[in-house]
Biopython code that builds the backbone (N, CA, C, O; Angstrom):
import numpy as np
from Bio.PDB.StructureBuilder import StructureBuilder

atoms = [
    (1, "UNK", "N", (1.245, -1.034, -0.353)),
    (1, "UNK", "CA", (0.361, 0.265, -0.139)),
    (1, "UNK", "C", (0.479, 1.864, -0.271)),
    (1, "UNK", "O", (0.545, 2.594, 0.718)),
    (2, "UNK", "N", (0.488, 2.078, -0.882)),
    (2, "UNK", "CA", (0.988, 3.841, -0.689)),
    (2, "UNK", "C", (0.435, 4.881, -0.201)),
    (2, "UNK", "O", (-0.756, 4.800, -0.500)),
    (3, "UNK", "N", (0.641, 5.896, 0.433)),
    (3, "UNK", "CA", (0.221, 6.295, 0.794)),
    (3, "UNK", "C", (0.167, 7.784, 0.794)),
    (3, "UNK", "O", (0.082, 8.397, 1.859)),
    (4, "UNK", "N", (0.229, 8.627, -0.805)),
    (4, "UNK", "CA", (0.430, 9.395, -1.378)),
    (4, "UNK", "C", (0.388, 10.798, -1.236)),
    (4, "UNK", "O", (-0.766, 11.167, -1.452)),
    (5, "UNK", "N", (0.808, 11.333, -1.085)),
    (5, "UNK", "CA", (0.162, 13.588, -1.341)),
    (5, "UNK", "C", (-0.693, 13.439, -2.572)),
    (5, "UNK", "O", (-0.280, 12.449, -3.177)),
    (6, "UNK", "N", (-1.667, 13.971, -3.181)),
    (6, "UNK", "CA", (-2.181, 14.444, -3.862)),
    (6, "UNK", "C", (-2.186, 15.661, -3.865)),
    (6, "UNK", "O", (-2.576, 16.421, -2.978)),
    (7, "UNK", "N", (-1.480, 16.041, -5.494)),
    (7, "UNK", "CA", (-1.740, 17.330, -6.104)),
    (7, "UNK", "C", (-2.781, 17.797, -7.479)),
    (7, "UNK", "O", (-2.691, 17.757, -8.706)),
    (8, "UNK", "N", (-3.737, 18.225, -6.516)),
    (8, "UNK", "CA", (-4.718, 18.598, -7.242)),
    (8, "UNK", "C", (-5.447, 20.095, -8.243)),
    (8, "UNK", "O", (-6.334, 20.150, -9.096)),
    (9, "UNK", "N", (-4.646, 21.035, -7.676)),
    (9, "UNK", "CA", (-3.992, 22.623, -8.168)),
    (9, "UNK", "C", (-3.307, 22.850, -9.048)),
    (9, "UNK", "O", (-2.551, 21.943, -9.398)),
    (10, "UNK", "N", (-3.284, 23.688, -9.524)),
    (10, "UNK", "CA", (-2.623, 24.220, -10.624)),
    (10, "UNK", "C", (-0.703, 24.574, -9.934)),
    (10, "UNK", "O", (0.438, 24.416, -10.366)),
    (11, "UNK", "N", (-1.278, 25.040, -8.828)),
    (11, "UNK", "CA", (-0.057, 25.370, -8.395)),
    (11, "UNK", "C", (0.474, 24.453, -7.222)),
    (11, "UNK", "O", (1.333, 24.924, -6.478)),
    (12, "UNK", "N", (-0.218, 22.540, -6.916)),
    (12, "UNK", "CA", (0.466, 22.129, -6.437)),
    (12, "UNK", "C", (0.665, 21.410, -7.010)),
    (12, "UNK", "O", (1.224, 20.549, -6.330)),
    (13, "UNK", "N", (0.516, 20.918, -8.617)),
    (13, "UNK", "CA", (1.454, 20.714, -9.255)),
    (13, "UNK", "C", (2.365, 20.350, -10.291)),
    (13, "UNK", "O", (2.789, 19.327, -10.828)),
    (14, "UNK", "N", (2.609, 22.601, -10.418)),
    (14, "UNK", "CA", (3.921, 23.298, -10.849)),
    (14, "UNK", "C", (4.957, 22.293, -9.456)),
    (14, "UNK", "O", (5.748, 21.366, -9.632)),
    (15, "UNK", "N", (4.437, 23.088, -7.904)),
    (15, "UNK", "CA", (5.390, 22.746, -7.151)),
    (15, "UNK", "C", (5.469, 20.720, -6.618)),
    (15, "UNK", "O", (6.258, 20.438, -5.715)),
    (16, "UNK", "N", (4.867, 19.896, -7.076)),
    (16, "UNK", "CA", (5.510, 18.704, -7.463)),
    (16, "UNK", "C", (6.295, 17.716, -5.420)),
    (16, "UNK", "O", (5.956, 17.518, -4.253)),
    (17, "UNK", "N", (7.770, 17.418, -6.696)),
    (17, "UNK", "CA", (7.951, 17.139, -5.387)),
    (17, "UNK", "C", (9.600, 18.096, -5.485)),
    (17, "UNK", "O", (10.738, 17.631, -5.537)),
    (18, "UNK", "N", (9.217, 19.330, -5.483)),
    (18, "UNK", "CA", (10.135, 20.408, -5.799)),
    (18, "UNK", "C", (11.348, 20.148, -4.722)),
    (18, "UNK", "O", (10.930, 19.418, -3.823)),
    (19, "UNK", "N", (13.018, 20.602, -4.498)),
    (19, "UNK", "CA", (13.010, 20.300, -3.335)),
    (19, "UNK", "C", (13.557, 18.982, -2.462)),
    (19, "UNK", "O", (14.648, 18.931, -1.894)),
    (20, "UNK", "N", (12.512, 17.894, -2.490)),
    (20, "UNK", "CA", (12.991, 16.658, -1.638)),
    (20, "UNK", "C", (13.948, 16.169, -2.140)),
    (20, "UNK", "O", (14.330, 15.997, -3.298)),
    (21, "UNK", "N", (14.515, 15.835, -0.652)),
    (21, "UNK", "CA", (15.479, 15.157, -1.330)),
    (21, "UNK", "C", (16.050, 13.608, -0.961)),
    (21, "UNK", "O", (17.263, 13.411, -1.036)),
    (22, "UNK", "N", (14.987, 12.331, -0.493)),
    (22, "UNK", "CA", (14.392, 11.682, -0.227)),
    (22, "UNK", "C", (12.904, 11.628, -0.425)),
    (22, "UNK", "O", (12.141, 12.584, -0.564)),
    (23, "UNK", "N", (12.505, 9.815, -0.410)),
    (23, "UNK", "CA", (10.844, 9.906, -0.406)),
    (23, "UNK", "C", (10.968, 8.338, -0.439)),
    (23, "UNK", "O", (11.475, 7.562, -1.248)),
    (24, "UNK", "N", (10.015, 8.103, 1.284)),
    (24, "UNK", "CA", (10.250, 6.171, 1.608)),
    (24, "UNK", "C", (9.523, 5.696, 0.049)),
    (24, "UNK", "O", (9.199, 6.253, -1.000)),
    (25, "UNK", "N", (9.501, 3.972, 0.787)),
    (25, "UNK", "CA", (9.127, 3.425, -0.763)),
    (25, "UNK", "C", (7.806, 3.500, 0.047)),
    (25, "UNK", "O", (7.441, 2.352, -0.210)),
    (26, "UNK", "N", (7.105, 3.846, 0.603)),
    (26, "UNK", "CA", (5.325, 3.951, 0.971)),
    (26, "UNK", "C", (4.853, 5.240, 0.684)),
    (26, "UNK", "O", (3.782, 5.702, 1.077)),
    (27, "UNK", "N", (6.060, 6.057, -0.326)),
    (27, "UNK", "CA", (5.717, 8.046, -0.622)),
    (27, "UNK", "C", (5.361, 8.009, -2.110)),
    (27, "UNK", "O", (5.532, 7.017, -2.818)),
    (28, "UNK", "N", (4.837, 9.208, -2.535)),
    (28, "UNK", "CA", (4.616, 9.465, -3.826)),
    (28, "UNK", "C", (4.179, 10.922, -3.914)),
    (28, "UNK", "O", (4.213, 11.997, -3.315)),
    (29, "UNK", "N", (3.744, 10.309, -5.033)),
    (29, "UNK", "CA", (2.649, 11.788, -5.178)),
    (29, "UNK", "C", (1.793, 11.903, -6.226)),
    (29, "UNK", "O", (2.312, 12.455, -7.196)),
    (30, "UNK", "N", (0.524, 11.534, -6.385)),
    (30, "UNK", "CA", (-0.363, 11.061, -7.020)),
    (30, "UNK", "C", (-1.108, 13.142, -7.742)),
    (30, "UNK", "O", (-1.714, 13.951, -7.038)),
    (31, "UNK", "N", (-0.718, 13.322, -9.219)),
    (31, "UNK", "CA", (-1.117, 14.919, -9.585)),
    (31, "UNK", "C", (-1.939, 14.213, -10.873)),
    (31, "UNK", "O", (-1.540, 13.707, -11.922)),
    (32, "UNK", "N", (-3.955, 14.525, -9.999)),
    (32, "UNK", "CA", (-4.675, 14.931, -10.781)),
    (32, "UNK", "C", (-4.636, 15.969, -11.916)),
    (32, "UNK", "O", (-4.701, 17.168, -11.646)),
    (33, "UNK", "N", (-4.532, 15.532, -13.167)),
    (33, "UNK", "CA", (-4.681, 16.390, -14.298)),
    (33, "UNK", "C", (-6.324, 16.938, -14.142)),
    (33, "UNK", "O", (-7.193, 16.544, -13.363)),
    (34, "UNK", "N", (-6.402, 18.435, -15.630)),
    (34, "UNK", "CA", (-7.438, 18.621, -15.759)),
    (34, "UNK", "C", (-8.708, 17.893, -16.522)),
    (34, "UNK", "O", (-9.920, 17.917, -16.305)),
    (35, "UNK", "N", (-7.751, 17.123, -17.678)),
    (35, "UNK", "CA", (-8.832, 16.009, -18.188)),
    (35, "UNK", "C", (-7.835, 14.992, -18.878)),
    (35, "UNK", "O", (-7.176, 14.350, -18.060)),
    (36, "UNK", "N", (-7.607, 14.735, -20.085)),
    (36, "UNK", "CA", (-7.254, 13.796, -20.322)),
    (36, "UNK", "C", (-5.765, 14.307, -21.359)),
    (36, "UNK", "O", (-5.965, 14.502, -22.558)),
    (37, "UNK", "N", (-4.560, 14.459, -20.875)),
    (37, "UNK", "CA", (-4.085, 13.973, -22.091)),
    (37, "UNK", "C", (-2.813, 13.951, -22.322)),
    (37, "UNK", "O", (-2.241, 13.923, -21.232)),
    (38, "UNK", "N", (-1.958, 13.948, -23.312)),
    (38, "UNK", "CA", (-0.825, 13.303, -23.602)),
    (38, "UNK", "C", (0.281, 15.113, -22.243)),
    (38, "UNK", "O", (0.537, 16.290, -22.495)),
    (39, "UNK", "N", (0.477, 14.347, -21.184)),
    (39, "UNK", "CA", (0.474, 15.455, -19.941)),
    (39, "UNK", "C", (2.309, 15.711, -19.979)),
    (39, "UNK", "O", (2.735, 14.573, -20.176)),
    (40, "UNK", "N", (3.448, 16.604, -19.887)),
    (40, "UNK", "CA", (4.674, 16.147, -19.425)),
    (40, "UNK", "C", (4.877, 16.939, -18.182)),
    (40, "UNK", "O", (3.993, 17.584, -17.617)),
    (41, "UNK", "N", (6.181, 16.831, -17.784)),
    (41, "UNK", "CA", (6.753, 16.328, -16.677)),
    (41, "UNK", "C", (8.410, 16.866, -16.890)),
    (41, "UNK", "O", (9.117, 16.621, -17.868)),
    (42, "UNK", "N", (8.776, 17.644, -15.704)),
    (42, "UNK", "CA", (10.156, 17.613, -16.100)),
    (42, "UNK", "C", (10.552, 18.279, -14.526)),
    (42, "UNK", "O", (9.976, 18.652, -13.503)),
    (43, "UNK", "N", (11.855, 18.160, -15.056)),
    (43, "UNK", "CA", (12.935, 17.467, -13.068)),
    (43, "UNK", "C", (13.346, 19.129, -12.215)),
    (43, "UNK", "O", (14.178, 19.267, -11.318)),
    (44, "UNK", "N", (12.541, 20.147, -12.786)),
    (44, "UNK", "CA", (13.527, 21.451, -12.642)),
    (44, "UNK", "C", (13.230, 21.174, -10.587)),
    (44, "UNK", "O", (12.193, 21.167, -9.922)),
    (45, "UNK", "N", (14.909, 20.963, -10.146)),
    (45, "UNK", "CA", (14.257, 21.594, -8.500)),
    (45, "UNK", "C", (13.974, 19.884, -8.499)),
    (45, "UNK", "O", (12.975, 19.948, -9.214)),
    (46, "UNK", "N", (14.045, 19.168, -8.365)),
    (46, "UNK", "CA", (13.425, 18.391, -8.706)),
    (46, "UNK", "C", (15.121, 16.823, -8.093)),
    (46, "UNK", "O", (15.745, 16.009, -8.774)),
    (47, "UNK", "N", (15.162, 17.145, -6.708)),
    (47, "UNK", "CA", (16.826, 15.989, -6.701)),
    (47, "UNK", "C", (16.840, 15.068, -6.208)),
    (47, "UNK", "O", (17.761, 14.856, -5.418)),
    (48, "UNK", "N", (15.666, 13.909, -6.465)),
    (48, "UNK", "CA", (15.809, 12.210, -6.195)),
    (48, "UNK", "C", (15.512, 11.716, -7.863)),
    (48, "UNK", "O", (14.986, 12.470, -8.681)),
    (49, "UNK", "N", (15.702, 11.120, -7.994)),
    (49, "UNK", "CA", (15.454, 10.035, -9.502)),
    (49, "UNK", "C", (14.192, 9.417, -8.533)),
    (49, "UNK", "O", (14.015, 9.140, -7.347)),
    (50, "UNK", "N", (13.196, 9.374, -10.217)),
    (50, "UNK", "CA", (11.566, 9.233, -10.097)),
    (50, "UNK", "C", (10.954, 8.479, -11.349)),
    (50, "UNK", "O", (11.059, 8.727, -12.550)),
    (51, "UNK", "N", (10.075, 7.171, -10.469)),
    (51, "UNK", "CA", (9.684, 6.855, -11.958)),
    (51, "UNK", "C", (8.048, 7.362, -11.921)),
    (51, "UNK", "O", (7.639, 7.299, -10.762)),
    (52, "UNK", "N", (7.344, 7.689, -12.562)),
    (52, "UNK", "CA", (6.405, 8.462, -13.187)),
    (52, "UNK", "C", (5.753, 7.458, -14.107)),
    (52, "UNK", "O", (6.269, 6.940, -15.098)),
    (53, "UNK", "N", (3.864, 7.156, -13.361)),
    (53, "UNK", "CA", (3.535, 6.478, -13.951)),
    (53, "UNK", "C", (2.126, 7.095, -13.756)),
    (53, "UNK", "O", (1.406, 7.642, -12.921)),
    (54, "UNK", "N", (2.203, 6.476, -15.634)),
    (54, "UNK", "CA", (0.966, 7.688, -16.907)),
    (54, "UNK", "C", (-0.370, 6.759, -15.936)),
    (54, "UNK", "O", (-0.197, 5.609, -15.533)),
    (55, "UNK", "N", (-1.727, 7.610, -15.696)),
    (55, "UNK", "CA", (-2.567, 6.714, -15.416)),
    (55, "UNK", "C", (-3.847, 7.072, -16.453)),
    (55, "UNK", "O", (-3.702, 8.206, -16.909)),
    (56, "UNK", "N", (-4.909, 6.484, -16.882)),
    (56, "UNK", "CA", (-5.797, 6.550, -17.399)),
    (56, "UNK", "C", (-6.430, 6.967, -16.757)),
    (56, "UNK", "O", (-5.893, 7.318, -15.707)),
    (57, "UNK", "N", (-7.492, 7.156, -16.838)),
    (57, "UNK", "CA", (-9.148, 7.816, -16.313)),
    (57, "UNK", "C", (-10.177, 6.611, -15.415)),
    (57, "UNK", "O", (-11.175, 6.691, -14.698)),
    (58, "UNK", "N", (-9.159, 5.333, -16.001)),
    (58, "UNK", "CA", (-10.342, 4.283, -15.526)),
    (58, "UNK", "C", (-9.603, 3.840, -14.417)),
    (58, "UNK", "O", (-10.150, 3.055, -13.643)),
    (59, "UNK", "N", (-8.124, 4.317, -14.152)),
    (59, "UNK", "CA", (-7.036, 4.163, -12.887)),
    (59, "UNK", "C", (-6.096, 2.450, -13.882)),
    (59, "UNK", "O", (-5.479, 1.502, -13.396)),
    (60, "UNK", "N", (-6.429, 2.783, -15.293)),
    (60, "UNK", "CA", (-5.286, 1.730, -16.120)),
    (60, "UNK", "C", (-3.737, 2.672, -15.880)),
    (60, "UNK", "O", (-3.509, 3.848, -15.597)),
    (61, "UNK", "N", (-2.927, 1.543, -16.144)),
    (61, "UNK", "CA", (-1.711, 1.991, -15.634)),
    (61, "UNK", "C", (-1.039, 2.143, -18.101)),
    (61, "UNK", "O", (-0.695, 1.233, -18.856)),
    (62, "UNK", "N", (-1.151, 3.337, -18.312)),
    (62, "UNK", "CA", (-0.911, 3.435, -20.009)),
    (62, "UNK", "C", (0.454, 3.309, -19.990)),
    (62, "UNK", "O", (0.899, 2.363, -20.638)),
    (63, "UNK", "N", (1.553, 4.304, -19.182)),
    (63, "UNK", "CA", (2.868, 3.659, -19.732)),
    (63, "UNK", "C", (3.526, 4.595, -17.854)),
    (63, "UNK", "O", (3.033, 5.435, -17.101)),
    (64, "UNK", "N", (4.958, 3.699, -17.877)),
    (64, "UNK", "CA", (5.546, 4.907, -17.168)),
    (64, "UNK", "C", (6.940, 4.871, -17.825)),
    (64, "UNK", "O", (7.312, 3.999, -18.610)),
    (65, "UNK", "N", (7.712, 5.999, -17.376)),
    (65, "UNK", "CA", (8.728, 6.692, -17.318)),
    (65, "UNK", "C", (9.964, 5.977, -16.085)),
    (65, "UNK", "O", (9.908, 6.328, -14.906)),
    (66, "UNK", "N", (10.903, 5.080, -16.525)),
    (66, "UNK", "CA", (11.261, 4.706, -15.127)),
    (66, "UNK", "C", (12.831, 5.483, -14.915)),
    (66, "UNK", "O", (13.619, 5.817, -15.800)),
    (67, "UNK", "N", (12.939, 5.603, -13.723)),
    (67, "UNK", "CA", (14.656, 5.922, -13.318)),
    (67, "UNK", "C", (14.420, 7.569, -14.042)),
    (67, "UNK", "O", (15.392, 7.655, -14.792)),
    (68, "UNK", "N", (13.479, 9.108, -14.197)),
    (68, "UNK", "CA", (13.811, 9.624, -14.473)),
    (68, "UNK", "C", (15.094, 10.530, -13.776)),
    (68, "UNK", "O", (15.251, 10.551, -12.555)),
    (69, "UNK", "N", (16.041, 11.319, -14.777)),
    (69, "UNK", "CA", (16.993, 11.500, -14.521)),
    (69, "UNK", "C", (16.907, 13.378, -13.269)),
    (69, "UNK", "O", (16.606, 14.477, -13.736)),
    (70, "UNK", "N", (17.142, 13.205, -12.303)),
    (70, "UNK", "CA", (17.018, 13.846, -11.091)),
    (70, "UNK", "C", (17.250, 16.011, -11.822)),
    (70, "UNK", "O", (17.308, 15.960, -13.050)),
    (71, "UNK", "N", (17.373, 17.691, -11.255)),
    (71, "UNK", "CA", (17.324, 18.423, -12.120)),
    (71, "UNK", "C", (17.725, 18.987, -13.628)),
    (71, "UNK", "O", (18.683, 19.733, -13.832)),
    (72, "UNK", "N", (16.604, 18.379, -14.886)),
    (72, "UNK", "CA", (16.980, 18.279, -16.016)),
    (72, "UNK", "C", (15.315, 18.777, -15.847)),
    (72, "UNK", "O", (14.509, 18.502, -14.959)),
    (73, "UNK", "N", (15.156, 19.684, -17.173)),
    (73, "UNK", "CA", (14.120, 20.407, -18.071)),
    (73, "UNK", "C", (13.766, 19.773, -19.033)),
    (73, "UNK", "O", (12.864, 20.252, -19.720)),
    (74, "UNK", "N", (14.416, 18.356, -19.440)),
    (74, "UNK", "CA", (13.747, 17.894, -20.361)),
    (74, "UNK", "C", (12.330, 18.064, -20.329)),
    (74, "UNK", "O", (12.004, 18.119, -19.143)),
    (75, "UNK", "N", (11.457, 18.159, -20.983)),
    (75, "UNK", "CA", (10.123, 17.723, -21.076)),
    (75, "UNK", "C", (10.001, 16.216, -21.178)),
    (75, "UNK", "O", (10.597, 15.598, -22.060)),
    (76, "UNK", "N", (9.029, 15.466, -20.041)),
    (76, "UNK", "CA", (9.081, 13.862, -20.347)),
    (76, "UNK", "C", (7.483, 13.110, -19.801)),
    (76, "UNK", "O", (6.886, 13.037, -18.727)),
    (77, "UNK", "N", (7.186, 12.537, -21.523)),
    (77, "UNK", "CA", (5.873, 12.098, -21.690)),
    (77, "UNK", "C", (5.728, 10.958, -22.233)),
    (77, "UNK", "O", (6.571, 10.360, -22.902)),
    (78, "UNK", "N", (4.622, 10.604, -21.958)),
    (78, "UNK", "CA", (4.472, 9.166, -23.158)),
    (78, "UNK", "C", (3.623, 9.703, -23.748)),
    (78, "UNK", "O", (3.050, 10.774, -23.546)),
    (79, "UNK", "N", (3.428, 8.297, -25.179)),
    (79, "UNK", "CA", (3.022, 8.267, -26.537)),
    (79, "UNK", "C", (1.404, 8.658, -26.470)),
    (79, "UNK", "O", (0.970, 9.202, -27.485)),
    (80, "UNK", "N", (-0.094, 8.304, -24.722)),
    (80, "UNK", "CA", (-0.766, 8.171, -24.544)),
    (80, "UNK", "C", (-1.151, 9.085, -23.878)),
    (80, "UNK", "O", (-0.375, 9.883, -23.353)),
    (81, "UNK", "N", (-2.546, 9.148, -23.762)),
    (81, "UNK", "CA", (-3.426, 10.590, -23.001)),
    (81, "UNK", "C", (-3.516, 9.818, -21.249)),
    (81, "UNK", "O", (-3.907, 8.748, -20.783)),
    (82, "UNK", "N", (-3.048, 10.789, -20.842)),
    (82, "UNK", "CA", (-3.498, 10.266, -18.936)),
    (82, "UNK", "C", (-4.444, 11.089, -18.508)),
    (82, "UNK", "O", (-4.831, 12.049, -19.175)),
    (83, "UNK", "N", (-5.001, 10.708, -17.091)),
    (83, "UNK", "CA", (-5.306, 11.927, -16.501)),
    (83, "UNK", "C", (-4.661, 11.805, -15.110)),
    (83, "UNK", "O", (-4.805, 12.743, -14.326)),
    (84, "UNK", "N", (-3.931, 10.674, -14.733)),
    (84, "UNK", "CA", (-3.130, 10.561, -12.788)),
    (84, "UNK", "C", (-1.770, 10.352, -13.519)),
    (84, "UNK", "O", (-1.636, 9.297, -14.139)),
    (85, "UNK", "N", (-1.058, 10.979, -13.512)),
    (85, "UNK", "CA", (0.402, 10.572, -12.854)),
    (85, "UNK", "C", (0.436, 10.900, -11.554)),
    (85, "UNK", "O", (-0.135, 11.710, -10.825)),
    (86, "UNK", "N", (1.518, 9.790, -11.416)),
    (86, "UNK", "CA", (1.869, 8.964, -10.372)),
    (86, "UNK", "C", (3.519, 9.059, -10.189)),
    (86, "UNK", "O", (4.389, 8.456, -10.818)),
    (87, "UNK", "N", (3.632, 9.894, -9.256)),
    (87, "UNK", "CA", (5.971, 10.171, -9.116)),
    (87, "UNK", "C", (5.488, 8.949, -8.037)),
    (87, "UNK", "O", (4.367, 8.627, -7.641)),
    (88, "UNK", "N", (7.295, 8.238, -7.644)),
    (88, "UNK", "CA", (7.728, 7.027, -7.035)),
    (88, "UNK", "C", (8.995, 6.970, -6.915)),
    (88, "UNK", "O", (9.842, 7.036, -7.806)),
    (89, "UNK", "N", (9.144, 6.832, -5.684)),
    (89, "UNK", "CA", (10.642, 6.846, -6.381)),
    (89, "UNK", "C", (11.474, 6.185, -7.167)),
    (89, "UNK", "O", (11.177, 4.993, -7.081)),
    (90, "UNK", "N", (12.220, 6.316, -7.774)),
    (90, "UNK", "CA", (13.277, 5.321, -8.893)),
    (90, "UNK", "C", (12.809, 4.006, -8.986)),
    (90, "UNK", "O", (13.129, 3.575, -7.878)),
    (91, "UNK", "N", (12.389, 3.296, -9.440)),
    (91, "UNK", "CA", (12.325, 1.400, -9.879)),
    (91, "UNK", "C", (11.131, 1.301, -8.349)),
    (91, "UNK", "O", (11.241, 0.515, -7.409)),
    (92, "UNK", "N", (10.540, 1.890, -8.457)),
    (92, "UNK", "CA", (9.448, 1.670, -7.142)),
    (92, "UNK", "C", (8.019, 1.684, -8.041)),
    (92, "UNK", "O", (7.007, 2.169, -7.534)),
    (93, "UNK", "N", (8.002, 1.248, -9.105)),
    (93, "UNK", "CA", (6.662, 1.508, -10.217)),
    (93, "UNK", "C", (7.143, -0.655, -10.683)),
    (93, "UNK", "O", (6.405, -1.638, -10.741)),
    (94, "UNK", "N", (8.323, -0.528, -10.850)),
    (94, "UNK", "CA", (8.827, -2.090, -11.808)),
    (94, "UNK", "C", (8.281, -2.786, -10.148)),
    (94, "UNK", "O", (7.201, -3.377, -10.146)),
    (95, "UNK", "N", (9.111, -2.669, -8.744)),
    (95, "UNK", "CA", (8.385, -3.654, -7.518)),
    (95, "UNK", "C", (7.358, -3.949, -7.228)),
    (95, "UNK", "O", (6.869, -4.926, -6.662)),
    (96, "UNK", "N", (6.765, -2.485, -7.897)),
    (96, "UNK", "CA", (5.254, -2.344, -7.224)),
    (96, "UNK", "C", (4.135, -3.498, -8.858)),
    (96, "UNK", "O", (2.920, -3.363, -9.008)),
    (97, "UNK", "N", (4.803, -4.225, -9.538)),
    (97, "UNK", "CA", (4.691, -4.477, -10.888)),
    (97, "UNK", "C", (3.629, -2.956, -11.733)),
    (97, "UNK", "O", (2.699, -3.137, -12.520)),
    (98, "UNK", "N", (4.050, -1.834, -11.344)),
    (98, "UNK", "CA", (3.493, -1.645, -12.474)),
    (98, "UNK", "C", (3.748, -0.985, -13.609)),
    (98, "UNK", "O", (4.528, -0.043, -13.749)),
    (99, "UNK", "N", (2.933, -1.605, -14.586)),
    (99, "UNK", "CA", (3.440, -2.138, -16.122)),
    (99, "UNK", "C", (1.907, -1.472, -16.708)),
    (99, "UNK", "O", (0.893, -1.383, -16.016)),
    (100, "UNK", "N", (2.029, -1.045, -18.135)),
    (100, "UNK", "CA", (1.040, -0.659, -19.033)),
    (100, "UNK", "C", (0.334, -1.506, -18.900)),
    (100, "UNK", "O", (0.846, -2.602, -19.127)),
    (101, "UNK", "N", (-1.161, -1.519, -18.481)),
    (101, "UNK", "CA", (-2.095, -2.813, -18.558)),
    (101, "UNK", "C", (-2.826, -2.430, -16.558)),
    (101, "UNK", "O", (-3.927, -2.111, -16.108)),
    (102, "UNK", "N", (-1.868, -2.625, -16.134)),
    (102, "UNK", "CA", (-1.708, -2.849, -14.361)),
    (102, "UNK", "C", (-3.243, -1.837, -14.326)),
    (102, "UNK", "O", (-3.480, -0.890, -15.076)),
    (103, "UNK", "N", (-4.036, -2.315, -13.350)),
    (103, "UNK", "CA", (-4.612, -0.635, -12.771)),
    (103, "UNK", "C", (-4.579, -0.553, -11.400)),
    (103, "UNK", "O", (-4.433, -1.555, -10.701)),
    (104, "UNK", "N", (-4.701, 0.525, -10.970)),
    (104, "UNK", "CA", (-4.700, 0.767, -9.648)),
    (104, "UNK", "C", (-5.951, 0.604, -8.773)),
    (104, "UNK", "O", (-7.064, 0.266, -9.174)),
    (105, "UNK", "N", (-5.629, 0.867, -7.653)),
    (105, "UNK", "CA", (-6.408, 0.282, -7.060)),
    (105, "UNK", "C", (-6.401, 1.450, -5.386)),
    (105, "UNK", "O", (-5.472, 1.683, -4.612)),
    (106, "UNK", "N", (-7.820, 1.930, -5.376)),
    (106, "UNK", "CA", (-7.264, 3.498, -5.308)),
    (106, "UNK", "C", (-8.481, 4.316, -4.137)),
    (106, "UNK", "O", (-9.667, 4.541, -4.378)),
    (107, "UNK", "N", (-7.687, 4.647, -2.810)),
    (107, "UNK", "CA", (-8.865, 4.465, -1.687)),
    (107, "UNK", "C", (-8.873, 5.699, -1.167)),
    (107, "UNK", "O", (-8.125, 5.614, -0.193)),
    (108, "UNK", "N", (-9.320, 6.914, -1.247)),
    (108, "UNK", "CA", (-9.644, 8.194, -0.862)),
    (108, "UNK", "C", (-9.591, 8.440, 0.403)),
    (108, "UNK", "O", (-10.490, 8.317, 1.235)),
    (109, "UNK", "N", (-8.124, 8.922, 0.591)),
    (109, "UNK", "CA", (-8.727, 9.147, 2.600)),
    (109, "UNK", "C", (-9.140, 10.594, 2.718)),
    (109, "UNK", "O", (-8.720, 11.450, 1.939)),
    (110, "UNK", "N", (-10.321, 10.956, 4.127)),
    (110, "UNK", "CA", (-9.908, 11.959, 3.695)),
    (110, "UNK", "C", (-9.661, 13.227, 4.250)),
    (110, "UNK", "O", (-9.841, 13.412, 5.454)),
    (111, "UNK", "N", (-9.062, 14.594, 3.107)),
    (111, "UNK", "CA", (-8.478, 15.536, 3.493)),
    (111, "UNK", "C", (-8.399, 15.591, 5.247)),
    (111, "UNK", "O", (-9.230, 15.209, 6.070)),
    (112, "UNK", "N", (-6.998, 16.251, 5.446)),
    (112, "UNK", "CA", (-7.041, 17.062, 6.777)),
    (112, "UNK", "C", (-7.536, 18.211, 6.628)),
    (112, "UNK", "O", (-7.611, 18.931, 5.632)),
    (113, "UNK", "N", (-7.977, 18.389, 8.001)),
    (113, "UNK", "CA", (-8.739, 19.177, 8.786)),
    (113, "UNK", "C", (-7.406, 20.490, 8.860)),
    (113, "UNK", "O", (-6.227, 20.283, 9.144)),
    (114, "UNK", "N", (-8.083, 21.909, 8.488)),
    (114, "UNK", "CA", (-7.304, 23.003, 8.188)),
    (114, "UNK", "C", (-7.780, 23.166, 10.352)),
    (114, "UNK", "O", (-8.615, 22.757, 11.159)),
    (115, "UNK", "N", (-6.628, 23.976, 10.292)),
    (115, "UNK", "CA", (-5.424, 24.337, 11.656)),
    (115, "UNK", "C", (-6.669, 24.983, 11.916)),
    (115, "UNK", "O", (-7.367, 25.434, 11.008)),
    (116, "UNK", "N", (-7.038, 25.056, 13.397)),
    (116, "UNK", "CA", (-8.763, 25.387, 13.148)),
    (116, "UNK", "C", (-9.389, 25.179, 13.469)),
    (116, "UNK", "O", (-9.791, 25.410, 14.609)),
    (117, "UNK", "N", (-9.898, 24.549, 12.556)),
    (117, "UNK", "CA", (-11.641, 23.782, 12.527)),
    (117, "UNK", "C", (-11.519, 22.481, 13.662)),
    (117, "UNK", "O", (-10.662, 21.813, 14.241)),
    (118, "UNK", "N", (-12.378, 22.562, 13.595)),
    (118, "UNK", "CA", (-12.789, 21.266, 15.050)),
    (118, "UNK", "C", (-13.193, 20.131, 13.812)),
    (118, "UNK", "O", (-13.569, 18.998, 14.112)),
]
sb = StructureBuilder()
sb.init_structure("model")
sb.init_model(0)
sb.init_chain("A")
sb.init_seg("    ")
for serial, (resi, resn, name, xyz) in enumerate(atoms, 1):
    if name == "N":
        sb.init_residue(resn, " ", resi, " ")
    sb.init_atom(name, np.array(xyz, "f"), 0.0, 1.0, " ", f" {name:<3s}", serial, name[0])
structure = sb.get_structure()
């Protein structure tokens, strides 16, 4: 099981995993994109190598970019549309069997309450 941060807003997606120096085996970030497209990602200010798992609207893996080098501005994408992109530490996607056609079982947890909210 993974517990991942969710980047829903344009600001959260732009920040992504920038400036992090490590990522636990059970951690990652799920980018919720505004629609289906061939989304491009880069590694500006991202200090750890990542796997990028592109996922379609039905939660099937559309493609995986493995061991993407850190600190690059080259845009990385696959040639199939996706709705979500799951970023994990490098090599983790293969360890989890996340290959094209695999399906993710996603369970949404409640968002934490804002500070000062009961």
